[in-house]
C-alpha positions in Angstrom: -94.6 -143.7 -141.4 -94.8 -141.6 -138.0 -92.7 -138.8 -139.6 -95.2 -138.7 -142.4 -98.3 -138.3 -140.2 -96.5 -135.8 -138.1 -95.7 -133.8 -141.1 -99.3 -134.1 -142.1 -100.8 -132.9 -139.0 -98.1 -130.9 -137.4 -97.1 -128.6 -140.4 -100.8 -127.5 -140.9 -101.2 -127.1 -136.9 -97.9 -125.0 -136.8 -99.3 -122.8 -139.5 -102.5 -122.2 -137.8 -100.8 -121.2 -134.6 -98.6 -118.8 -136.3 -101.6 -117.2 -137.9 -103.4 -116.9 -134.4 -100.3 -115.4 -132.9 -99.9 -113.0 -135.6 -103.7 -111.9 -135.8 -104.1 -111.6 -131.9 -100.9 -109.5 -131.4 -100.8 -107.3 -134.4 -103.9 -104.7 -134.8 -105.2 -103.8 -138.4 -106.1 -100.3 -136.9 -106.8 -98.7 -133.6 -108.3 -95.4 -132.7 -111.0 -93.6 -130.3 -114.7 -93.5 -130.5 -116.9 -90.9 -128.4 -120.2 -91.5 -127.7 -123.1 -92.7 -125.1 -122.6 -95.9 -123.8 -125.7 -98.1 -124.2 -125.3 -101.7 -123.4 -122.8 -104.0 -122.3 -123.6 -107.7 -121.5 -121.4 -111.0 -121.2 -122.3 -113.6 -124.1 -121.0 -117.1 -125.4 -122.0 -120.6 -124.9 -118.2 -121.9 -124.1 -116.3 -118.7 -124.7 -117.8 -115.5 -122.4 -116.9 -112.1 -123.8 -118.1 -108.8 -122.9 -120.2 -107.4 -125.7 -121.1 -103.8 -125.8 -122.8 -100.8 -128.1 -121.9 -97.3 -128.3 -124.6 -94.8 -129.6 -122.3 -92.1 -131.5 -124.3 -89.0 -132.5 -123.0 -85.9 -134.3 -126.2 -83.5 -134.0 -128.9 -83.9 -131.4 -132.2 -84.9 -133.0 -130.3 -87.1 -135.6 -130.8 -90.8 -135.3 -127.5 -92.4 -133.9 -124.9 -94.6 -135.3 -124.5 -97.7 -133.2 -121.3 -99.4 -133.0 -120.7 -102.5 -131.5 -117.7 -103.4 -129.7 -116.0 -106.4 -127.9 -114.0 -106.3 -124.4 -111.4 -109.0 -123.7 -110.4 -108.1 -120.0 -112.6 -108.5 -117.2 -110.9 -105.3 -115.5 -111.9 -103.0 -118.2 -115.3 -104.4 -118.4 -115.6 -103.8 -114.7 -114.7 -100.1 -115.6 -117.2 -99.9 -118.4 -120.4 -101.1 -116.2 -120.6 -98.0 -114.2 -120.3 -95.6 -117.1 -123.4 -96.9 -118.8 -125.7 -94.1 -120.2 -122.6 -91.8 -119.8 -120.6 -90.0 -122.7 -117.2 -91.7 -123.0 -114.4 -92.1 -125.3 -113.3 -95.8 -126.0 -110.0 -96.7 -127.3 -109.9 -99.8 -129.5 -107.8 -101.9 -131.5 -109.0 -103.8 -134.7 -108.3 -107.4 -135.2 -109.4 -108.8 -138.4 -109.4 -112.2 -139.6 -110.0 -114.1 -136.2 -111.4 -117.5 -137.1 -114.1 -118.0 -134.3 -116.5 -115.9 -132.4 -114.8 -117.3 -129.3 -112.5 -114.2 -129.2 -115.6 -112.0 -129.4 -118.5 -111.1 -131.9 -116.8 -108.0 -133.5 -113.5 -106.9 -134.6 -113.3 -104.1 -132.3 -111.6 -104.8 -129.0 -111.6 -102.0 -126.6 -108.7 -101.7 -124.0 -109.4 -98.4 -122.3 -112.1 -96.2 -121.5 -112.6 -92.7 -120.2 -115.5 -90.3 -119.3 -115.9 -87.6 -122.0 -115.8 -83.8 -121.0 -118.8 -81.8 -122.2 
């Protein structure tokens, strides 16, 4: 009886764990986005994540496209904070299929930032 119960609960838990390992370690896409860094905040009831917003504009006078992103690492978030209001280039990885917002509110996770040269 114990082996049957272990199989009923153990196999789904192992599959869920394997799924999380794959989704967190392999990105669907990655790239760079340039624009003006508008906001960065820490959100979440239990799982705190850094959520930000980048205003991407192509031509002056045209309404910018807002791009939301998440930062996992506090070290990267501390680099982002002094660059608020400046034109930056953000390098991101997209992780689709994350099961909860505990990992972040978006699928785009920024791992590097640099000031854009005008």
